[in-house]
GUGULO-794561 format. One record per residue (C-alpha): residue number from 1; residue in three letters; chain; x negated, z negated, y. Coordinates in steps of 0.02 Angstrom, whole numbers. Layout:
> NUM,ALA,A,X,Z,Y
...
***
This chain:
> 1,MET,A,582,3666,2769
> 2,LEU,A,489,3490,2759
> 3,LEU,A,470,3505,2940
> 4,GLY,A,646,3529,2973
> 5,SER,A,758,3390,3061
> 6,ARG,A,813,3332,2923
> 7,CYS,A,730,3297,2749
> 8,ARG,A,768,3239,2575
> 9,TRP,A,679,3082,2517
> 10,ILE,A,677,3049,2345
> 11,ALA,A,688,2867,2309
> 12,CYS,A,625,2856,2130
> 13,CYS,A,460,2906,2227
> 14,VAL,A,440,2730,2266
> 15,HIS,A,532,2633,2103
> 16,ARG,A,511,2690,1959
> 17,CYS,A,661,2753,1895
> 18,PRO,A,735,2751,1696
> 19,ALA,A,716,2899,1594
> 20,ASP,A,880,2925,1596
> 21,GLN,A,918,2883,1782
> 22,ALA,A,951,3039,1916
> 23,PHE,A,857,3035,2081
> 24,LEU,A,941,2964,2197
> 25,ALA,A,913,3073,2370
> 26,VAL,A,943,2998,2526
> 27,GLU,A,934,3104,2692
> 28,LEU,A,794,3063,2827
> 29,PRO,A,731,3119,2980
> 30,ALA,A,553,3201,2958
> 31,HIS,A,457,3097,3036
> 32,MET,A,512,2945,2921
> 33,PHE,A,506,3065,2786
> 34,TRP,A,325,3074,2822
> 35,LYS,A,288,2903,2829
> 36,ARG,A,399,2866,2656
> 37,VAL,A,286,2995,2552
> 38,SER,A,106,2922,2632
> 39,SER,A,192,2726,2582
> 40,ALA,A,224,2830,2411
> 41,LEU,A,56,2892,2377
> 42,ALA,A,-26,2754,2420
> 43,LEU,A,91,2647,2308
> 44,ALA,A,44,2776,2156
> 45,LEU,A,-156,2759,2203
> 46,VAL,A,-115,2558,2165
> 47,SER,A,-11,2598,2022
> 48,LEU,A,-178,2674,1934
> 49,THR,A,-277,2514,1962
> 50,PHE,A,-136,2367,1955
> 51,PRO,A,3,2349,1817
> 52,THR,A,184,2360,1858
> 53,PRO,A,245,2201,1914
> 54,GLY,A,330,2122,1781
> 55,LEU,A,247,2187,1640
> 56,ALA,A,55,2123,1649
> 57,ALA,A,2,2012,1541
> 58,PRO,A,36,1817,1588
> 59,SER,A,-121,1722,1658
> 60,MET,A,-169,1543,1613
> 61,ASP,A,-33,1487,1775
> 62,CYS,A,125,1602,1705
> 63,ALA,A,118,1500,1530
> 64,ALA,A,264,1510,1440
> 65,SER,A,283,1301,1435
> 66,ALA,A,290,1302,1626
> 67,GLU,A,403,1425,1635
> 68,GLN,A,521,1326,1503
> 69,GLU,A,504,1179,1629
> 70,ILE,A,569,1255,1771
> 71,GLN,A,724,1311,1691
> 72,THR,A,763,1120,1605
> 73,SER,A,853,1007,1698
> 74,SER,A,817,999,1893
> 75,ILE,A,845,813,1873
> 76,ALA,A,739,762,1715
> 77,SER,A,604,875,1736
> 78,ALA,A,451,807,1836
> 79,GLY,A,349,968,1792
> 80,GLY,A,515,1104,1858
> 81,ARG,A,528,972,2023
> 82,SER,A,347,974,2057
> 83,ARG,A,357,1159,2028
> 84,VAL,A,491,1174,2132
> 85,TRP,A,414,1071,2284
> 86,SER,A,242,1192,2280
> 87,ALA,A,372,1339,2294
> 88,PHE,A,434,1289,2432
> 89,ARG,A,256,1210,2501
> 90,ARG,A,228,1412,2481
> 91,VAL,A,370,1461,2561
> 92,VAL,A,345,1344,2712
> 93,GLY,A,180,1403,2723
> 94,GLU,A,241,1575,2793
> 95,PHE,A,269,1495,2960
> 96,PRO,A,134,1511,3104
> 97,PRO,A,58,1368,3173
> 98,GLU,A,161,1400,3338
> 99,ALA,A,341,1399,3238
> 100,SER,A,474,1329,3357
> 101,SER,A,570,1161,3288
> 102,ASN,A,678,1291,3198
> 103,PRO,A,542,1303,3039
> 104,PHE,A,623,1508,3022
> 105,ALA,A,622,1569,3185
> 106,SER,A,483,1683,3146
> 107,TRP,A,596,1738,3003
> 108,HIS,A,711,1907,3006
> 109,THR,A,883,1853,3060
> 110,SER,A,1045,1942,2964
> 111,ASP,A,1051,2059,3145
> 112,ALA,A,900,2098,3106
> 113,VAL,A,892,2147,2923
> 114,PHE,A,1081,2225,2916
> 115,GLY,A,1113,2232,3109
> 116,ARG,A,1113,2389,3235
> 117,SER,A,941,2404,3227
> 118,ALA,A,785,2334,3163
> 119,VAL,A,729,2187,3270
> 120,GLU,A,529,2200,3260
> 121,ALA,A,515,2035,3355
> 122,PRO,A,623,1928,3247
> 123,GLY,A,699,1763,3315
> 124,MET,A,846,1788,3399
> 125,LEU,A,1007,1677,3323
> 126,THR,A,1162,1754,3272
> 127,PRO,A,1275,1619,3188
> 128,HIS,A,1354,1686,3012
> 129,GLN,A,1510,1635,2961
> 130,SER,A,1587,1644,2783
> 131,ILE,A,1680,1773,2783
> 132,SER,A,1804,1852,2621
> 133,ALA,A,1779,2021,2568
> 134,ASP,A,1923,2095,2692
> 135,GLY,A,1838,1989,2836
> 136,THR,A,1958,1847,2874
> 137,PRO,A,1859,1679,2865
> 138,GLN,A,1883,1599,2708
> 139,SER,A,2014,1458,2715
> 140,GLY,A,1955,1274,2670
> 141,ASP,A,1885,1145,2767
> 142,ALA,A,1812,1104,2933
> 143,PRO,A,1676,1256,2967
> 144,LEU,A,1501,1237,2978
> 145,ILE,A,1359,1322,3079
> 146,THR,A,1244,1418,2977
> 147,PHE,A,1095,1565,2993
> 148,ASN,A,1030,1678,2849
> 149,TYR,A,834,1713,2858
> 150,TYR,A,739,1831,2780
> 151,ASN,A,552,1847,2750
> 152,GLN,A,441,1984,2783
> 153,LYS,A,436,2051,2611
> 154,ALA,A,632,2042,2594
> 155,TYR,A,684,2128,2738
> 156,GLU,A,534,2263,2705
> 157,HIS,A,634,2284,2544
> 158,ILE,A,810,2300,2630
> 159,ARG,A,756,2408,2761
> 160,ASN,A,631,2541,2648
> 161,ASN,A,763,2537,2514
> 162,MET,A,887,2557,2656
> 163,LEU,A,1005,2441,2560
> 164,HIS,A,1080,2406,2742
> 165,LEU,A,1182,2556,2751
> 166,ARG,A,1349,2599,2659
> 167,ARG,A,1299,2773,2599
> 168,THR,A,1161,2722,2503
> 169,MET,A,1244,2590,2413
> 170,GLU,A,1382,2701,2360
> 171,GLN,A,1247,2832,2304
> 172,LEU,A,1163,2660,2205
> 173,LEU,A,1349,2643,2125
> 174,ARG,A,1349,2823,2062
> 175,LEU,A,1145,2862,2019
> 176,GLY,A,1063,2684,2027
> 177,GLN,A,962,2605,1866
> 178,VAL,A,1056,2542,1736
> 179,ASP,A,1096,2371,1739
> 180,PRO,A,1027,2294,1592
> 181,LEU,A,1136,2138,1560
> 182,ILE,A,1319,2199,1621
> 183,GLU,A,1363,2353,1524
> 184,GLY,A,1441,2480,1633
> 185,GLY,A,1346,2440,1788
> 186,ARG,A,1209,2499,1913
> 187,ALA,A,1087,2403,1996
> 188,ILE,A,1003,2407,2165
> 189,PRO,A,785,2408,2142
> 190,PRO,A,746,2221,2101
> 191,PHE,A,672,2113,2222
> 192,PRO,A,472,2112,2250
> 193,GLU,A,381,1952,2199
> 194,GLY,A,363,1855,2371
> 195,ALA,A,524,1891,2443
> 196,SER,A,612,1744,2513
> 197,VAL,A,797,1717,2578
> 198,VAL,A,859,1568,2673
> 199,LEU,A,1031,1498,2733
> 200,THR,A,1020,1359,2819
> 201,ALA,A,1173,1253,2908
> 202,TRP,A,1144,1150,3051
> 203,TRP,A,1233,1011,3150
> 204,PRO,A,1283,1002,3333
> 205,VAL,A,1203,849,3399
> 206,SER,A,1224,781,3600
> 207,ALA,A,1075,807,3712
> 208,THR,A,1139,629,3799
> 209,LYS,A,1207,528,3676
> 210,ALA,A,1220,479,3478
> 211,THR,A,1344,601,3358
> 212,PRO,A,1391,542,3198
> 213,VAL,A,1337,644,3060
> 214,PRO,A,1433,641,2871
> 215,VAL,A,1323,584,2741
> 216,TRP,A,1346,637,2545
> 217,ASP,A,1349,502,2401
> 218,PRO,A,1416,568,2267
> 219,GLU,A,1447,417,2183
> 220,ASN,A,1569,377,2328
> 221,ASN,A,1643,561,2335
> 222,PRO,A,1751,614,2167
> 223,PRO,A,1796,786,2151
> 224,ARG,A,1954,827,2252
> 225,ARG,A,2075,990,2209
> 226,MET,A,2060,1076,2368
> 227,GLY,A,1879,1037,2387
> 228,ASN,A,1747,890,2444
> 229,GLY,A,1732,964,2628
> 230,TYR,A,1623,858,2741
> 231,VAL,A,1785,779,2832
> 232,THR,A,1831,691,2658
> 233,TRP,A,1659,616,2635
> 234,ASN,A,1669,418,2636
> 235,ARG,A,1513,366,2760
> 236,THR,A,1428,427,2914
> 237,VAL,A,1257,385,3018
> 238,LEU,A,1218,411,3203
> 239,ILE,A,1090,529,3260
> 240,ASP,A,1003,463,3413
> 241,PRO,A,931,608,3533
> 242,VAL,A,818,504,3610
> 243,GLY,A,739,429,3426
> 244,ARG,A,801,247,3408
> 245,ASP,A,827,198,3247
> 246,GLY,A,918,33,3208
> 247,SER,A,978,-68,3038
> 248,GLU,A,1125,-134,3147
> 249,PRO,A,1277,-61,3086
> 250,VAL,A,1399,12,3235
> 251,ALA,A,1583,62,3240
> 252,VAL,A,1602,267,3251
> 253,ARG,A,1765,371,3257
> 254,PHE,A,1738,523,3186
> 255,ALA,A,1865,683,3091
> 256,GLY,A,2012,542,3133
> 257,ARG,A,1939,397,3039
> 258,GLU,A,1864,244,3057
> 259,PHE,A,1685,201,2997
> 260,PRO,A,1649,19,3058
> 261,ASN,A,1461,29,2961
> 262,SER,A,1366,165,3030
> 263,ARG,A,1182,140,3061
> 264,ARG,A,1071,243,3175
> 265,VAL,A,953,393,3122
> 266,PRO,A,832,481,3252
> 267,LEU,A,837,666,3289
> 268,ALA,A,678,665,3224
> 269,SER,A,709,627,3061
> 270,PHE,A,788,822,3044
> 271,GLN,A,731,987,3068
> 272,HIS,A,802,1029,3222
> 273,MET,A,797,1165,3372
> 274,ARG,A,872,1153,3571
> 275,VAL,A,1018,1242,3598
> 276,ASP,A,984,1381,3740
> 277,GLU,A,1119,1464,3853
> 278,ARG,A,1113,1594,3735
> 279,LEU,A,1144,1526,3582
> 280,ALA,A,1284,1405,3667
> 281,ALA,A,1374,1543,3726
> 282,GLN,A,1368,1649,3547
> 283,ILE,A,1436,1480,3453
> 284,GLY,A,1582,1469,3590
> 285,ALA,A,1630,1654,3577
> 286,ALA,A,1681,1626,3372
> 287,PHE,A,1825,1513,3364
> 288,ARG,A,1762,1441,3168
> 289,LEU,A,1581,1399,3243
> 290,ARG,A,1663,1311,3407
> 291,LYS,A,1768,1230,3319
> 292,ALA,A,1638,1141,3210
> 293,SER,A,1554,1121,3380
> 294,VAL,A,1700,1017,3401
> 295,ILE,A,1729,933,3278
> 296,ALA,A,1556,860,3278
> 297,LEU,A,1542,821,3462
> 298,GLY,A,1718,808,3531
> 299,ARG,A,1691,972,3660
> 300,ALA,A,1608,1131,3644
> 301,ILE,A,1423,1151,3625
> 302,GLU,A,1309,1150,3776
> 303,ALA,A,1139,1209,3836
> 304,GLY,A,1034,1066,3816
> 305,ASP,A,1122,1004,3653
> 306,TYR,A,1038,1020,3486
> 307,LEU,A,1051,1090,3323
> 308,ALA,A,1010,976,3167
> 309,LEU,A,970,1053,2989
> 310,VAL,A,1092,968,2850
> 311,ALA,A,1064,1087,2715
> 312,LEU,A,982,1248,2679
> 313,HIS,A,969,1369,2507
> 314,VAL,A,802,1440,2476
> 315,ALA,A,794,1605,2358
> 316,THR,A,640,1659,2325
> 317,LYS,A,535,1782,2190
> 318,GLU,A,400,1674,2119
> 319,PRO,A,241,1732,2003
> 320,CYS,A,265,1716,1815
> 321,HIS,A,443,1725,1848
> 322,GLU,A,550,1881,1822
> 323,GLY,A,722,1811,1929
> 324,TRP,A,741,1725,2092
> 325,THR,A,705,1501,2089
> 326,TRP,A,860,1433,2191
> 327,MET,A,814,1289,2282
> 328,THR,A,950,1189,2386
> 329,PHE,A,892,1062,2500
> 330,TRP,A,1031,929,2604
> 331,TRP,A,980,789,2728
> 332,HIS,A,1003,614,2671
> 333,ASP,A,957,445,2749
> 334,GLU,A,900,344,2617
> 335,PRO,A,806,496,2543
> 336,ARG,A,697,395,2400
> 337,LYS,A,854,348,2313
> 338,GLY,A,921,439,2181
> 339,PRO,A,890,581,2042
> 340,PHE,A,862,723,2191
> 341,ALA,A,733,640,2260
> 342,LEU,A,618,601,2109
> 343,HIS,A,433,697,2140
> 344,ARG,A,445,740,2305
> 345,PRO,A,259,773,2370
> 346,GLU,A,210,617,2471
> 347,ASP,A,99,720,2586
> 348,ILE,A,242,845,2642
> 349,ASP,A,242,862,2822
> 350,GLU,A,399,758,2918
> 351,PRO,A,558,787,2927
> 352,TRP,A,556,861,2746
> 353,GLN,A,533,702,2674
> 354,HIS,A,714,667,2725
> 355,TYR,A,787,809,2614
> 356,LEU,A,842,801,2458
> 357,LEU,A,827,945,2325
> 358,ASP,A,929,1034,2150
> 359,PHE,A,874,1174,2074
> 360,VAL,A,893,1311,1950
> 361,ALA,A,797,1480,1888
> 362,ASP,A,868,1652,1845
> 363,GLY,A,821,1753,1732
> 364,GLY,A,837,1787,1553
> 365,PRO,A,995,1825,1427
> 366,LEU,A,1166,1800,1484
> 367,PRO,A,1236,1596,1443
> 368,GLU,A,1317,1597,1285
> 369,ALA,A,1508,1597,1260
> 370,GLY,A,1591,1433,1308
> 371,SER,A,1421,1384,1377
> 372,GLN,A,1437,1253,1555
> 373,PRO,A,1266,1265,1652
> 374,ALA,A,1230,1115,1740
> 375,ALA,A,1305,1096,1920
> 376,THR,A,1178,1164,2061
> 377,PHE,A,1265,1149,2231
> 378,ASN,A,1237,1083,2393
> 379,PRO,A,1379,949,2460
> 380,TRP,A,1378,1054,2607
> 381,LEU,A,1392,1217,2552
> 382,GLU,A,1467,1212,2395
> 383,ALA,A,1562,1043,2384
> 384,ARG,A,1687,1095,2503
> 385,PHE,A,1770,1257,2379
> 386,PRO,A,1941,1206,2300
> 387,ASP,A,1950,1203,2117
> 388,GLY,A,2027,1369,2050
> 389,GLY,A,2061,1354,1872
> 390,GLN,A,1887,1327,1816
> 391,GLY,A,1836,1173,1930
> 392,GLY,A,1782,1169,2108
> 393,GLY,A,1620,1188,2221
> 394,MET,A,1555,1019,2109
> 395,VAL,A,1542,1120,1953
> 396,SER,A,1463,1264,2031
> 397,ASP,A,1292,1334,2001
> 398,CYS,A,1178,1455,2105
> 399,VAL,A,1155,1585,1959
> 400,SER,A,1329,1589,1905
> 401,CYS,A,1385,1621,2065
> 402,HIS,A,1265,1746,2130
> 403,ARG,A,1259,1834,1968
> 404,ARG,A,1434,1915,2030
> 405,ALA,A,1348,1996,2202
> 406,SER,A,1394,2154,2170
> 407,TYR,A,1448,2311,2270
> 408,PRO,A,1587,2332,2338
> 409,PRO,A,1597,2174,2418
> 410,ILE,A,1725,2067,2348
> 411,ASP,A,1763,1857,2371
> 412,PHE,A,1651,1743,2304
> 413,LEU,A,1772,1608,2240
> 414,PRO,A,1880,1561,2131
> 415,ILE,A,1703,1442,2051
> 416,ARG,A,1655,1535,1885
> 417,PRO,A,1532,1439,1787
> 418,GLY,A,1450,1515,1641
> 419,ARG,A,1434,1661,1562
> 420,PRO,A,1527,1857,1648
> 421,ASP,A,1686,1865,1603
> 422,PRO,A,1707,2070,1607
> 423,MET,A,1893,2067,1561
> 424,ASN,A,1952,1920,1695
> 425,ASP,A,1810,1932,1816
> 426,PRO,A,1820,2089,1927
> 427,ALA,A,1634,2052,1984
> 428,PHE,A,1586,2107,1812
> 429,ALA,A,1714,2275,1791
> 430,PRO,A,1614,2426,1732
> 431,GLY,A,1558,2547,1875
> 432,ARG,A,1489,2413,1977
> 433,LEU,A,1335,2392,2081
> 434,ARG,A,1226,2238,2037
> 435,THR,A,1129,2187,2204
> 436,ASP,A,1006,2074,2126
> 437,PHE,A,1092,1878,2147
> 438,LEU,A,1125,1929,2334
> 439,TRP,A,1278,1906,2422
> 440,SER,A,1202,1953,2577
> 441,VAL,A,1167,2142,2501
> 442,ALA,A,1344,2160,2450
> 443,ARG,A,1441,2129,2585
> 444,SER,A,1347,2166,2743
> 445,PRO,A,1321,2356,2709
> 446,SER,A,1535,2381,2685
> 447,SER,A,1562,2416,2864
> 448,THR,A,1438,2548,2921
> 449,ASP,A,1396,2728,2894
> 450,ARG,A,1319,2786,3050
> 451,SER,A,1126,2792,3055
> 452,SER,A,985,2739,2963
> 453,ARG,A,963,2613,3124
> 454,GLU,A,1143,2534,3107
> 455,GLY,A,1198,2416,2994
> 456,ARG,A,1327,2260,2993
> 457,SER,A,1261,2065,3037
> 458,HIS,A,1278,1955,2881
***
């Protein structure tokens, strides 16, 4: 039987199951079965020597005071901000020395993780569009060009647990481990320490002339009921591809508005990458991504143009912290001003010196009823969300949003900060599968059920 063309793999051989949890059986080809068996045996031997993750006694570096610091106000806590910048440097340290201007080029893209085949040599870029549960683009303001990236540990966790497959998610929905926080729910195997997932947002830049880009100044952008998309922002700068930087302001017209006092900034102050013919064709083939190019350039993006990194979310599982640490960065031309510039390491490499930081850490008990968590949002990625009754994107926070991530997929709007509301929020209805705070795991496998080699791009 074990040497037949199809075998049964018991997922709990690798992931320890609670006593009241049924075993989850998933069909695998024979050669994959033996590969998983050998991995399970190796893990079992390691477990005899090393304690279970999350159960080990904390080291001196994991003192409770340090854990408290990382969860205090991201603006006020010097220790927390320094700790998060150190965590980001560990993430940056995963980039190989030959990494291109795109710092995540060596990581796995959404297509590699959830796509039609597991790409062993990551780096091909596939644009991502924000979509609703039914597959339609999110309504709202002007679109962005974004890419998702997964480091090796995150990639292996998804692929080894077959979380890219709809049938696996359906089985976990019935037989997965009991969710420890949300009553009546199940949960996927949690991501391991060291896993990191990144969402990046890019702005098209002409190869031959300066390109305007909006800049977020919170004091000049009060909340709007329909959201604060970047076309509503009240200041721009000009990105110069040949490196000129000038203090003399120039007049700029952007998105139908006049900006008389825009200064030039060099492209080198951004993380950026050159657009090749393949990427230009991919962006041009998607309506909303082509629209993002036209808004920025007044035309479709072309090979030879650039993409400048304007924002990124980083979620990473750090040592001594059982949940995710959420970091969000956005570019600014005055990166030493304001609370989001505090405690940035002086020796961090350029151009990271030009990015502002906010952060929060999840884990621990649910918030008290009626409590309002501190807003933790990225102006490029969340400020655009409209007010659905509990505030718009400017009152959103990473944990409240990502706590709702669950399967079957649902829309992530409207903004619902604070304690989960099972009575009024379908994300917390009984019988759902929590996806360890990751929307991509909840949404990406939803339309595939073909083979262990197939999935759906994020």
